[in-house]
C-alpha positions in Angstrom: 10.8 4.0 -0.9 12.0 1.5 2.2 8.2 1.7 2.7 7.8 0.6 -0.9 9.9 -2.2 -0.6 8.3 -3.3 2.9 5.1 -4.0 0.7 7.2 -5.5 -1.6 8.7 -7.9 0.5 5.4 -8.8 2.6 3.9 -9.1 -0.1 6.2 -11.4 -1.7 6.3 -13.7 1.6 2.4 -13.8 1.9 2.0 -14.8 -2.4 4.5 -17.6 -1.5 2.5 -19.0 1.4 3.8 -17.6 4.5 0.7 -17.0 6.5 0.2 -13.1 6.5 0.3 -13.0 10.2 4.0 -14.5 10.3 5.1 -12.1 7.7 4.5 -9.5 9.1 5.6 -10.5 12.5 9.1 -11.4 10.8 9.2 -7.9 9.2 8.4 -5.9 12.3 10.4 -7.7 14.5 14.0 -8.3 12.5 13.1 -4.2 12.1 12.7 -3.9 16.0 15.7 -5.9 16.6 17.6 -3.0 14.3 16.3 -0.3 16.6 17.0 -1.7 19.4 20.5 0.7 19.5 17.8 3.6 19.1 16.5 2.9 22.0 19.1 2.3 24.0 20.4 5.7 23.0 18.1 7.8 23.1 14.6 6.2 24.8 15.8 7.4 28.2 12.5 9.5 28.0 10.4 6.7 27.0 11.2 4.0 29.6 12.1 6.3 32.7 8.8 6.7 34.0 5.5 4.4 33.8 3.0 6.6 31.9 5.8 7.2 28.9 5.9 3.7 28.8 2.4 2.9 28.9 1.8 5.3 26.0 4.5 3.6 24.2 3.3 0.1 24.7 -0.5 1.4 23.6 1.2 3.2 20.4 2.9 -0.3 19.9 0.2 -2.8 20.0 -2.9 -0.3 19.3 -2.6 1.3 16.0 0.9 -0.3 14.8 0.3 -4.0 15.8 -3.6 -4.3 15.3 -2.9 -1.2 11.7 0.2 -3.8 10.2 -2.2 -7.2 11.0 -4.9 -6.0 8.7 -2.3 -4.1 6.4 -0.8 -8.0 6.2 -4.3 -9.5 5.4 -4.9 -7.0 2.5 -1.6 -7.9 1.0 -3.0 -11.2 0.8 -6.2 -9.8 -1.0 -5.0 -7.3 -3.2 -1.9 -6.4 -4.9 0.9 -4.8 -2.9 0.3 -1.5 -5.1 -3.1 -1.2 -4.2 -2.4 -1.8 -0.4 0.4 0.8 -0.5 -1.5 3.4 -1.9 -4.6 2.6 0.2 -2.3 3.0 2.7 -2.1 7.2 1.9 -5.4 7.2 3.5 -3.6 6.9 6.8 -2.6 10.6 7.2 -6.4 12.2 6.3 -8.2 9.4 8.6 -5.6 10.4 11.5 -6.8 13.9 10.9 -10.3 13.6 10.9 -10.3 11.2 14.0 -8.2 14.1 16.0 -10.8 16.9 15.1 -14.0 13.8 16.1 -12.4 12.8 19.0 -10.0 15.0 20.3 -11.0 18.0 19.4 -8.6 19.2 17.2 -9.4 22.0 15.0 -8.7 21.5 11.1 -8.6 24.9 8.9 -10.0 24.8 5.8 -6.3 24.1 3.8 -6.7 21.4 5.8 -10.2 19.9 4.7 -8.9 20.8 1.4 -6.0 18.4 1.5 -8.1 15.4 2.7 -10.4 15.9 0.2 -7.7 15.9 -2.7 -6.3 12.7 -1.1 -9.2 11.0 -1.3 -10.4 12.5 -4.7 -6.7 11.4 -5.7 -7.3 8.0 -4.8 -11.0 7.4 -6.0 -9.0 8.4 -9.6 -6.2 5.8 -8.6 -8.2 2.9 -7.3 -11.7 2.7 -9.6 -11.6 0.6 -12.0 -11.0 0.6 -15.4 -14.1 1.0 -18.2 -13.7 -2.1 -20.7 -13.5 -0.9 -24.3 -16.2 0.3 -26.5 -18.1 -2.4 -28.4 -16.9 -0.7 -31.4 -13.1 0.2 -30.6 -13.4 -4.1 -29.5 -14.4 -4.7 -32.7 -11.7 -2.4 -34.5 -9.0 -4.4 -32.4 -10.3 -8.1 -33.2 -9.1 -8.0 -37.1 -5.7 -6.6 -35.8 -5.4 -9.4 -33.2 -6.1 -12.3 -35.9 -3.3 -10.5 -38.1 -0.9 -9.9 -35.5 -1.9 -13.5 -34.6 -0.9 -14.7 -38.3 2.3 -16.1 -39.3 4.4 -14.2 -41.4 4.2 -14.6 -45.0 7.1 -16.0 -46.3 9.2 -14.1 -49.1 8.2 -14.3 -53.0 10.7 -14.4 -55.6 9.4 -11.5 -57.1 9.2 -9.3 -54.1 12.9 -10.7 -53.2 14.2 -10.5 -49.7 
């Protein structure tokens, strides 16, 4: 729910003339400020050594910063619902990258899950086909009839 709220808010900011980078920076800046107390109370393992801090900085800059700048760019060009739906590919892409880059092994059940995610998103984002000509032709008289003003009651019919 919060991810949908974040996408909706970012899309609204962007469609109301705020640059996508500014909108994303504002939202993530506010989110970061809200997380400072969490860092102060639980972040000792992250801040106690340079390698841990370097990994944290890398994670913040490369996958998060670059990824969400691109997500903001996408929100400026497609509806928030489409961008959010397509972002559901992220876990599947991460799993494939883990196999290709890190050498992880993914069982058949995992590959089946990736295939189901990709197939579901393909169905959700596929453009809808226009109605066949016969349905369009039949719909025109109905639309015309609906557009005509209602006939005034006649004395014979009553009110």
